[in-house]
C-alpha positions in Angstrom: -20.8 -44.2 -157.9 -20.4 -44.5 -154.2 -16.7 -43.4 -153.9 -14.5 -40.4 -154.8 -13.7 -41.8 -158.3 -17.1 -40.3 -159.2 -15.4 -36.8 -158.9 -13.4 -37.3 -162.1 -16.3 -38.7 -164.0 -18.5 -35.8 -162.9 -15.9 -33.2 -164.0 -15.6 -34.8 -167.5 -19.3 -35.1 -167.8 -20.0 -31.5 -166.9 -17.5 -30.2 -169.5 -18.8 -32.5 -172.2 -22.3 -31.4 -171.3 -21.5 -28.1 -172.9 -21.5 -29.7 -176.3 -23.3 -33.1 -176.0 -26.1 -34.9 -174.1 -24.4 -36.8 -171.3 -25.4 -39.5 -168.8 -23.4 -41.1 -166.1 -24.1 -44.8 -165.7 -22.6 -46.9 -163.0 -22.9 -49.4 -160.1 -23.5 -48.5 -156.5 -21.3 -50.5 -154.2 -21.9 -48.4 -151.1 -24.6 -46.5 -149.4 -25.8 -44.5 -152.4 -24.1 -41.8 -154.5 -20.8 -40.5 -153.2 -21.8 -37.9 -150.5 -20.2 -34.8 -152.0 -22.1 -35.3 -155.2 -25.3 -36.9 -153.8 -27.3 -33.7 -154.0 -26.1 -32.6 -157.4 -29.0 -32.3 -160.0 -27.1 -30.9 -163.0 -26.4 -34.3 -164.5 -28.4 -37.5 -165.3 -27.4 -40.5 -163.1 -28.4 -44.0 -164.0 -27.4 -46.4 -161.2 -27.5 -50.1 -160.6 -27.2 -52.1 -157.4 -27.2 -51.0 -153.8 -25.5 -51.2 -150.4 -25.4 -55.0 -150.3 -22.3 -55.1 -152.6 -18.7 -54.5 -151.5 -16.5 -52.0 -153.3 -15.1 -54.8 -155.5 -17.8 -57.4 -156.0 -17.3 -61.0 -156.9 -18.6 -63.1 -159.7 -21.1 -64.7 -160.3 -23.1 -62.6 -157.8 -22.4 -59.4 -159.8 -23.7 -60.9 -163.1 -27.3 -59.6 -162.9 -26.0 -56.1 -162.3 -23.7 -56.4 -165.3 -26.7 -57.3 -167.5 -28.6 -54.3 -166.1 -25.7 -51.9 -166.6 -25.3 -53.0 -170.2 -29.0 -52.2 -170.8 -28.5 -48.7 -169.3 -25.6 -47.8 -171.5 -27.4 -46.3 -174.5 -25.0 -43.5 -175.6 -23.6 -43.0 -179.1 -20.1 -43.0 -177.6 -19.1 -44.7 -174.4 -16.6 -43.0 -172.1 -15.3 -45.4 -169.4 -13.8 -44.2 -166.2 -10.7 -46.2 -165.0 -9.4 -49.5 -166.5 -11.3 -51.7 -164.0 -13.8 -54.4 -164.9 -16.7 -52.6 -163.2 -16.3 -49.7 -165.6 -14.0 -50.3 -168.5 -14.7 -54.1 -168.7 -18.5 -53.4 -168.9 -17.8 -50.7 -171.5 -15.9 -53.2 -173.6 -18.8 -55.6 -173.5 -21.1 -52.9 -174.6 -18.7 -51.9 -177.4 -18.5 -55.4 -178.7 -22.3 -55.8 -178.6 -23.2 -52.5 -180.2 -20.0 -51.5 -182.1 -20.1 -48.1 -180.5 -16.8 -46.2 -180.0 -15.3 -46.7 -176.5 -13.0 -44.1 -175.0 -11.1 -44.8 -171.8 -10.1 -42.2 -169.2 -7.2 -43.1 -166.9 -6.7 -40.7 -164.0 -4.8 -43.0 -161.7 -2.4 -45.9 -162.1 -4.5 -48.7 -160.8 -1.6 -51.2 -160.7 0.3 -48.7 -158.7 -2.2 -49.0 -155.9 -1.9 -52.8 -156.1 1.9 -52.7 -156.1 1.9 -50.3 -153.1 -0.3 -52.7 -151.2 2.2 -55.5 -151.9 5.2 -53.4 -151.0 3.8 -53.0 -147.5 3.8 -56.7 -147.0 6.6 -59.1 -146.0 8.0 -61.3 -148.8 6.0 -64.3 -147.4 2.8 -62.2 -147.2 3.4 -60.9 -150.7 3.6 -64.3 -152.2 0.5 -65.5 -150.3 -1.4 -62.5 -151.5 -0.5 -63.0 -155.1 -1.3 -66.8 -154.9 -4.7 -66.0 -153.2 -5.5 -63.5 -155.9 -4.7 -65.9 -158.7 -6.9 -68.5 -157.0 -9.8 -66.1 -156.9 -10.2 -64.6 -160.4 -13.8 -63.8 -159.6 -12.7 -60.9 -157.4 -13.2 -57.9 -159.7 -10.7 -55.7 -157.7 -7.9 -58.3 -157.3 -4.3 -57.8 -158.4 -4.6 -60.2 -161.4 -8.0 -58.9 -162.4 -6.6 -55.3 -162.4 -3.5 -56.5 -164.4 -5.8 -58.2 -166.9 -7.9 -55.1 -167.4 -4.7 -53.1 -167.9 -3.7 -55.5 -170.7 -7.1 -54.8 -172.4 -6.4 -51.1 -172.7 -5.2 -51.6 -176.3 -8.8 -52.4 -177.2 -10.1 -48.9 -176.6 -10.6 -46.5 -179.5 -9.1 -43.5 -177.6 -7.5 -42.8 -174.3 -7.5 -39.7 -172.1 -5.2 -39.4 -169.0 -4.7 -36.9 -166.2 -0.9 -36.5 -166.2 2.4 -37.1 -168.0 3.3 -40.3 -166.2 0.1 -41.9 -167.4 0.6 -40.5 -170.9 4.1 -41.9 -171.1 2.8 -45.3 -169.9 -0.4 -45.6 -171.9 -0.4 -42.8 -174.5 -3.5 -40.7 -175.1 -4.4 -37.1 -174.5 -3.8 -35.3 -171.3 -7.1 -33.9 -169.8 -6.2 -32.2 -166.5 -8.6 -32.1 -163.5 -10.2 -28.8 -164.7 -12.2 -26.6 -162.5 -15.1 -24.2 -162.9 -13.2 -21.0 -162.2 -16.4 -18.9 -162.3 -17.8 -20.8 -159.3 -14.4 -21.0 -157.7 -13.8 -17.3 -157.4 -12.5 -15.9 -154.1 -14.1 -12.5 -154.8 -17.6 -14.0 -154.4 -17.0 -15.1 -150.8 -16.7 -13.3 -147.4 -13.8 -14.8 -145.6 -14.6 -13.2 -142.2 -18.3 -14.1 -142.3 -17.5 -17.7 -143.2 -14.9 -18.0 -140.4 -17.5 -16.8 -137.9 -20.0 -19.3 -139.2 -17.5 -22.2 -138.9 -16.1 -21.1 -135.5 -12.6 -20.0 -136.7 -11.2 -16.8 -135.2 -10.2 -13.9 -137.4 -6.6 -13.9 -136.1 -6.0 -17.6 -136.6 -3.6 -18.5 -139.4 -5.4 -21.3 -141.0 -3.5 -24.1 -142.8 -5.8 -26.5 -144.7 -5.7 -29.9 -146.3 -8.9 -30.5 -148.3 -9.5 -33.9 -149.8 -10.0 -37.6 -149.2 -7.7 -38.8 -146.4 -5.5 -41.7 -147.4 -2.1 -43.1 -146.2 -0.3 -41.9 -149.3 -1.6 -38.3 -148.9 1.2 -37.4 -146.3 -1.2 -36.4 -143.5 1.1 -37.7 -140.8 3.9 -35.6 -142.2 1.6 -32.6 -142.2 0.7 -33.2 -138.5 4.4 -33.5 -137.6 5.3 -30.4 -139.5 2.6 -28.4 -137.7 3.8 -29.6 -134.3 7.3 -28.1 -135.2 6.0 -24.6 -136.0 7.1 -21.9 -133.7 4.0 -19.8 -134.5 1.4 -21.1 -132.1 -1.4 -19.2 -133.9 -1.2 -21.5 -136.9 -4.1 -24.0 -136.9 -4.2 -27.2 -139.0 -7.6 -28.1 -140.4 -8.5 -31.3 -142.3 -11.5 -31.0 -144.5 -12.9 -34.3 -145.9 -12.7 -36.6 -142.9 -14.6 -39.8 -143.4 -15.8 -42.5 -141.1 -13.1 -45.1 -142.1 -10.4 -46.3 -139.7 -7.6 -44.3 -141.3 -9.5 -41.1 -140.9 -10.3 -41.9 -137.3 -6.6 -42.8 -136.5 -5.1 -39.7 -138.2 -7.6 -37.3 -136.5 -6.8 -38.9 -133.2 -3.1 -38.4 -133.8 -3.7 -34.8 -134.8 -5.7 -34.0 -131.6 -3.0 -35.7 -129.5 -0.1 -33.7 -131.0 -1.8 -30.4 -131.7 -4.7 -30.0 -129.2 -6.7 -26.9 -129.9 -4.5 -26.1 -132.9 -6.4 -28.7 -134.9 -9.9 -28.8 -136.4 -11.6 -31.4 -138.5 -14.6 -31.3 -140.9 -16.3 -34.2 -142.6 -17.0 -34.8 -146.3 -18.3 -31.7 -148.0 -20.6 -31.2 -151.0 -18.9 -29.8 -154.1 -20.7 -26.5 -153.8 -19.1 -25.9 -150.3 -15.5 -26.3 -151.5 -15.0 -22.6 -152.1 -16.5 -21.7 -148.7 -13.8 -23.8 -146.9 -10.9 -22.8 -149.1 -11.6 -19.1 -148.9 -11.1 -19.3 -145.1 -7.6 -20.7 -145.4 -4.3 -18.9 -145.4 -2.3 -21.7 -146.9 -3.3 -25.0 -148.6 -0.9 -27.9 -148.2 -0.8 -31.0 -150.5 1.9 -33.2 -148.9 1.7 -36.3 -151.2 4.1 -39.1 -150.4 6.1 -40.5 -153.3 4.8 -44.0 -153.8 3.6 -46.4 -156.5 0.1 -45.1 -155.7 1.0 -41.4 -156.2 3.5 -41.2 -159.1 0.6 -41.6 -161.5 -1.8 -39.4 -159.6 -2.4 -35.7 -159.7 -4.4 -34.4 -156.7 -7.5 -32.7 -158.1 -7.6 -30.4 -155.1 -4.6 -28.4 -156.3 -6.8 -26.9 -159.0 -9.5 -25.9 -156.5 -6.9 -24.1 -154.4 -5.4 -22.4 -157.5 -8.8 -21.2 -158.6 -9.5 -19.8 -155.2 -6.1 -17.9 -155.2 -4.6 -19.7 -152.2 -0.9 -19.9 -151.4 -0.1 -23.6 -152.1 2.6 -25.8 -150.7 3.0 -29.2 -152.3 5.5 -32.0 -152.5 7.6 -32.9 -155.7 5.3 -35.7 -156.8 3.8 -36.4 -160.2 3.1 -33.2 -162.2 2.8 -30.9 -159.1 6.1 -29.1 -159.7 5.1 -28.3 -163.3 1.5 -27.2 -162.3 2.8 -24.9 -159.5 5.8 -23.6 -161.4 5.9 -19.9 -160.7 2.7 -19.9 -158.5 3.4 -22.1 -155.5 6.0 -23.7 -153.3 7.4 -27.2 -153.8 9.1 -29.2 -151.0 10.6 -32.7 -150.7 8.2 -35.6 -150.1 8.2 -37.1 -146.6 10.3 -34.3 -145.1 8.2 -32.7 -142.2 11.0 -30.3 -141.3 11.2 -28.8 -144.8 7.4 -28.7 -145.0 7.3 -26.8 -141.6 9.9 -24.3 -142.9 7.8 -23.7 -146.1 4.6 -23.2 -144.1 6.3 -20.7 -141.7 7.7 -18.8 -144.7 4.4 -18.5 -146.4 2.7 -17.3 -143.2 5.5 -14.8 -142.4 5.4 -13.2 -145.9 1.7 -12.5 -146.5 2.2 -9.9 -149.3 4.5 -12.2 -151.4 2.1 -15.2 -150.7 -0.9 -13.2 -152.0 1.0 -12.2 -155.2 1.9 -15.9 -155.8 -1.6 -17.0 -155.0 -3.2 -14.7 -157.6 -0.6 -16.0 -160.2 -1.9 -19.5 -159.4 -5.5 -18.4 -160.1 -4.5 -16.7 -163.4 -2.7 -19.9 -164.4 -5.7 -22.0 -163.5 -8.0 -19.9 -165.6 -5.7 -20.0 -168.6 -4.8 -23.7 -168.5 -7.0 -25.7 -166.1 -10.5 -24.1 -166.3 -13.5 -25.8 -167.8 -13.1 -23.5 -170.8 -9.5 -24.6 -171.3 -10.2 -28.4 -171.1 -13.4 -28.2 -173.1 -11.4 -27.6 -176.4 -9.2 -30.6 -175.5 -12.2 -32.9 -174.9 -14.0 -31.7 -178.0 -11.0 -32.6 -180.1 -11.2 -36.1 -178.7 -14.9 -36.6 -179.2 -15.8 -34.5 -182.3 -14.2 -37.0 -184.7 -17.1 -39.4 -183.9 -19.9 -36.9 -184.7 -20.1 -37.8 -188.4 -20.7 -41.5 -187.6 -22.9 -41.1 -184.6 -25.9 -38.8 -184.1 -24.9 -36.8 -181.0 -27.8 -35.2 -179.3 
């Protein structure tokens, strides 16, 4: 509940809330609820634990919290987020104890993250890491623990996934990262007024990355691409900068290379997402192609589509299909090609605006809450006859 994985659970819960009574139950391994959703009051949160636990706690210290979580899970149907012990594993225990249906949502390839971590090590370090992980099965986020949970996926009653890679790997129904296209509507926001509020000049051509900063997100490529642009009025802004070391390092790099052409904003509440996006002239999603990203679809592409923004993304996961006919796709890890695409979008504002509105139309038709509600209801409705949904 303390990290950005809550974003996917919140989305699914809000859509299901249209038809059913929904609670989100989960452990806190950080300093409270994940900041962008900390002030949200449209869902019921039931949390266990506190800031004394690391992101991936160890047994047996976590056992009292497991017992408490099991008591809090009272729903007629259990919907687990991610095949990890701290979510799916606990859901399985509740399923076995209560014989209630268990549905698993897989929005990332967890073993892809583990494989990517190993790939960045030397052969000797890789072997040592795997041996250490095998010697410490009590670590709930270890390589072998994650692999074990992946093997248990077959025990779920139903699977939902966020993209085609995951569907091909695990089966199940694709439920995209849908968005509330009524709330995310550019016509409800004043671009000039918001730019004045956030200190961005009217004549600035604002290029934006909005999301959690991670090494596989291609931020360094975006900084390099910006430094190559001939148009000195193009400003790069990163929205979602956290206090972790990677965020600090990448913002330092951006300031060194771009100077006044760079601006950073911290984590933002969900309700402020449209305010920031409406200020932008182009949104860039420069994912690297790695084990960590081939099974991941960035949720922020749908925010940008809903807000009718020109979008440039790399050819990773389902992004080419999502943006087909309504965005620009470039090679991954190619700053020069990325810079050319950014310059083209900025230099052709009328064409960019037409493409951007096509993106919004596609989002409304395929990726809105209305669109994914019917998909989710098809998954859950079959359990209504056996369980008294509220």
